[in-house]
C-alpha positions as CSV (number, residue, x, y, z in Angstrom):
1,X,0.0,0.0,0.0
2,X,3.0,2.3,0.3
3,X,1.9,4.4,3.3
4,X,5.1,4.0,5.3
5,X,8.6,4.8,4.0
6,X,10.6,5.0,7.2
7,X,11.0,2.4,9.9
8,X,13.3,2.9,12.9
9,X,15.3,0.1,14.4
10,X,13.1,-0.3,17.5
11,X,10.0,-0.7,15.4
12,X,11.7,-3.5,13.3
13,X,13.0,-5.1,16.5
14,X,9.5,-5.1,18.0
15,X,8.1,-6.6,14.8
16,X,10.6,-9.4,15.0
17,X,9.7,-10.0,18.6
18,X,6.0,-10.2,17.7
19,X,6.7,-12.7,15.0
20,X,8.9,-14.9,17.2
21,X,6.3,-14.9,20.0
22,X,3.5,-15.9,17.6
23,X,3.5,-19.7,17.1
24,X,3.1,-20.9,13.5
25,X,0.4,-23.4,12.6
26,X,3.0,-26.1,12.1
27,X,4.7,-25.4,15.4
28,X,1.5,-25.3,17.5
29,X,-0.7,-27.8,15.6
30,X,-3.4,-25.1,15.6
31,X,-5.0,-23.1,12.9
32,X,-3.9,-19.5,13.0
33,X,-6.6,-16.9,12.7
34,X,-5.3,-13.3,12.2
35,X,-7.8,-10.5,12.7
36,X,-6.8,-7.1,11.3
37,X,-9.1,-4.5,12.8
38,X,-9.4,-1.0,14.3
39,X,-11.0,-0.2,17.6
40,X,-13.8,2.1,16.5
41,X,-14.9,0.6,13.2
42,X,-18.5,-0.5,14.1
43,X,-18.2,-3.5,11.8
44,X,-15.0,-4.7,13.4
45,X,-16.7,-4.3,16.8
46,X,-19.7,-6.2,15.7
47,X,-17.6,-9.0,14.4
48,X,-15.5,-9.3,17.6
49,X,-18.5,-9.0,19.9
50,X,-21.0,-11.3,18.1
51,X,-19.0,-13.6,15.9
52,X,-15.3,-14.0,17.0
53,X,-16.4,-14.6,20.6
54,X,-18.1,-17.8,19.5
55,X,-14.6,-19.4,19.4
56,X,-14.6,-19.3,23.1
57,X,-18.3,-20.2,23.5
58,X,-18.2,-23.4,21.5
59,X,-14.7,-24.5,22.4
60,X,-13.2,-24.1,18.9
61,X,-10.5,-21.8,20.4
62,X,-8.7,-25.1,21.5
63,X,-7.9,-25.6,17.8
64,X,-7.0,-21.9,17.1
65,X,-4.1,-19.6,17.5
66,X,-5.9,-16.3,17.6
67,X,-4.0,-13.2,16.7
68,X,-5.5,-9.7,17.1
69,X,-3.8,-6.9,15.1
70,X,-5.3,-3.5,16.1
71,X,-4.2,-1.1,13.4
72,X,-6.6,-1.4,10.5
73,X,-6.9,1.5,8.1
74,X,-4.7,3.9,10.1
75,X,-1.6,5.5,8.6
76,X,1.6,7.3,9.7
77,X,2.1,11.0,9.0
78,X,5.5,12.3,7.8
79,X,6.2,13.6,11.3
80,X,5.6,10.1,12.7
81,X,2.2,10.9,14.2
82,X,-0.6,8.3,13.8
83,X,-3.8,9.1,12.0
84,X,-6.8,6.9,12.4
85,X,-10.0,6.5,10.3
86,X,-12.2,7.2,13.3
87,X,-10.1,9.9,14.9
88,X,-7.7,10.3,17.9
89,X,-9.7,8.1,20.2
90,X,-9.3,5.2,17.8
91,X,-5.5,5.7,17.7
92,X,-5.5,5.6,21.5
93,X,-7.7,2.5,21.8
94,X,-5.7,0.7,19.2
95,X,-2.5,1.3,21.2
96,X,-4.3,0.4,24.5
97,X,-5.4,-2.9,23.0
98,X,-1.9,-3.5,21.6
99,X,-0.5,-3.0,25.1
100,X,-3.0,-5.3,26.6
101,X,-2.1,-8.0,24.1
102,X,1.6,-7.6,24.9
103,X,1.2,-7.5,28.7
104,X,-1.4,-10.3,28.8
105,X,-0.3,-12.7,26.0
106,X,-2.8,-15.3,27.2
107,X,-5.4,-15.2,24.5
108,X,-8.4,-15.6,26.8
109,X,-7.2,-12.7,29.0
110,X,-6.5,-10.1,26.4
111,X,-9.6,-11.1,24.4
112,X,-11.8,-10.5,27.4
113,X,-10.6,-7.0,27.5
114,X,-10.8,-6.4,23.7
115,X,-14.3,-7.9,23.7
116,X,-15.4,-5.5,26.4
117,X,-13.9,-2.4,24.7
118,X,-15.5,-3.4,21.4
119,X,-18.8,-4.0,23.2
120,X,-18.8,-0.4,24.4
121,X,-18.0,0.6,20.8
122,X,-21.1,-1.2,19.6
123,X,-23.1,0.7,22.1
124,X,-21.5,4.1,21.2
125,X,-20.0,4.2,24.7
126,X,-16.4,3.8,23.9
127,X,-15.4,6.5,26.3
128,X,-16.2,4.1,29.1
129,X,-13.4,1.7,28.0
130,X,-11.5,2.0,31.3
131,X,-14.2,0.0,33.0
132,X,-13.0,-3.0,31.0
133,X,-10.0,-3.6,33.2
134,X,-12.4,-4.5,36.1
135,X,-14.8,-6.3,33.9
136,X,-12.0,-8.4,32.3
137,X,-10.4,-8.8,35.8
138,X,-7.1,-7.3,34.6
139,X,-4.9,-4.6,36.1
140,X,-4.7,-1.3,34.3
141,X,-0.9,-1.7,33.5
142,X,-1.6,-1.2,29.8
143,X,-2.4,2.4,30.5
144,X,1.2,2.9,31.6
145,X,2.4,1.1,28.5
146,X,0.4,3.6,26.4
147,X,1.6,6.6,28.3
148,X,5.3,5.6,28.3
149,X,5.3,5.2,24.5
150,X,5.7,1.5,24.3
151,X,2.2,1.3,22.8
152,X,3.3,3.4,19.9
153,X,6.2,1.1,19.3
154,X,3.8,-1.9,19.2
155,X,1.5,-0.1,16.9
156,X,4.4,0.7,14.5
157,X,5.0,-3.1,14.3
158,X,1.3,-3.8,13.6
159,X,1.4,-1.0,11.0
160,X,4.3,-2.6,9.2
161,X,2.7,-6.0,9.4
162,X,-0.6,-4.7,8.0
163,X,1.1,-2.9,5.1
164,X,2.9,-6.1,4.1
165,X,-0.2,-8.1,3.6
166,X,-0.4,-9.8,0.2
167,X,-3.0,-9.2,-1.2
168,X,-3.3,-5.8,0.5
169,X,-6.3,-5.5,2.8
170,X,-9.1,-3.5,1.3
171,X,-11.1,-3.1,4.4
172,X,-11.5,-4.2,8.0
173,X,-12.2,-6.5,9.6
174,X,-9.7,-8.4,7.4
175,X,-9.5,-12.0,8.5
176,X,-6.8,-14.5,7.5
177,X,-7.1,-18.2,8.3
178,X,-3.6,-19.6,8.1
179,X,-2.5,-18.0,4.8
180,X,-6.0,-17.6,3.3
181,X,-7.6,-14.1,3.3
182,X,-11.3,-14.6,3.7
183,X,-12.1,-11.2,2.3
184,X,-15.9,-10.6,2.2
185,X,-16.6,-14.1,3.6
186,X,-14.9,-13.3,6.9
187,X,-18.1,-14.0,9.0
188,X,-17.8,-17.6,7.9
189,X,-14.4,-17.9,9.5
190,X,-15.2,-20.9,11.7
191,X,-16.0,-23.0,8.7
192,X,-12.5,-22.2,7.2
193,X,-10.9,-23.1,10.6
194,X,-12.6,-26.5,10.6
195,X,-11.6,-27.1,7.0
196,X,-7.9,-26.1,7.7
197,X,-7.6,-28.1,11.0
198,X,-5.9,-31.4,10.4
199,X,-5.6,-32.7,14.0
200,X,-7.4,-35.6,15.4
201,X,-10.1,-35.8,16.6
202,X,-11.8,-32.8,15.0
203,X,-13.2,-30.2,17.5
204,X,-16.8,-31.0,18.5
205,X,-17.9,-27.6,17.2
206,X,-16.8,-28.6,13.6
207,X,-19.5,-31.3,13.5
208,X,-22.1,-28.6,13.0
209,X,-20.1,-26.3,10.8
210,X,-20.0,-26.9,7.1
211,X,-18.2,-24.8,4.5
212,X,-20.3,-24.6,1.3
213,X,-18.8,-24.3,-2.2
214,X,-20.0,-20.8,-2.9
215,X,-17.5,-18.3,-4.3
216,X,-16.6,-15.2,-2.3
217,X,-19.2,-12.5,-2.3
218,X,-18.3,-9.6,-4.5
219,X,-17.2,-6.4,-2.8
220,X,-20.3,-4.6,-4.0
221,X,-22.5,-7.1,-2.1
222,X,-20.8,-6.7,1.2
223,X,-22.5,-3.3,1.6
224,X,-21.8,-1.5,4.8
225,X,-20.4,-4.5,6.7
226,X,-16.8,-3.3,6.5
227,X,-14.8,-0.1,7.0
228,X,-13.0,0.4,3.7
229,X,-9.5,1.7,3.3
230,X,-9.5,5.4,2.6
231,X,-6.7,7.5,1.0
232,X,-4.4,8.9,3.7
233,X,-4.0,12.6,4.0
234,X,-0.4,13.9,4.2
235,X,0.9,10.4,4.8
236,X,4.3,9.1,4.1
237,X,4.6,7.4,0.7
C-alpha cells in the first residue's frame, strides 16, 4: 500500500519479537486466525463481539491460534504521528489494546478486554473503556504502556505487518485463516478453521459447521459490513 517509507530500528525489533512470539500453525498444531481491525470501526466491533467470541463459547478456540492486530486503516504521517480512520480516540484505543495483548499474552485474558472495549464501541459508549479492566479482571498496567510510548512502538510493528499483507487489505475486519484471506466471507471464518484443521479428533464444534462451495461474495455485495481503506492525507509514501 506504500503508506510507510521509514521504519526505525526499535520498530523493526518489536516486529521481530512479535513474529517470534506468535506460534506458527505447524509449530503449535493449531489453525492461525489473524484479525486485522481498528477499535472504533463499528463492523470490526460487531464481528468481535458477536462472531469472533463464538470461538470461546463453542470451544473451537482449542484448535485456534488467535492473533489480534489492532491497526486497521490507520496511517503514519510524515512527522511520525498516527492518524486513524475514526479519529484520535481510535488511535489511543488501538494502542491500549496492543499494550493489553503484549502485557497479557494469554489469548483468553486479552480477548476478554478487547471484547469488552468493542462491546462499548457497539453501544456508542467507547469513552467508558477504562471499566473493561475491572470487567475483564485485569490490572490497568496497559495504560502505563500507552503513556510511556511502548504502545506506539507496538503499533508501528502492527502497522508494518498490516502494510505487508499480500494481497493488501481493502477493508477491516480483514481475517486470514492460516495463509488464506477470507475477504468478504470473513463472518464464515469458523468453517474455514474447521476445513484447515488437520488434527485428530476434530473439535466438536466442527461437526455442525460446514463450508459450502459458494464463491466469495463480490465487494459490491458486502454493503456496509466493513470499513474500507480510505486514502491517507499527508501520509508518508
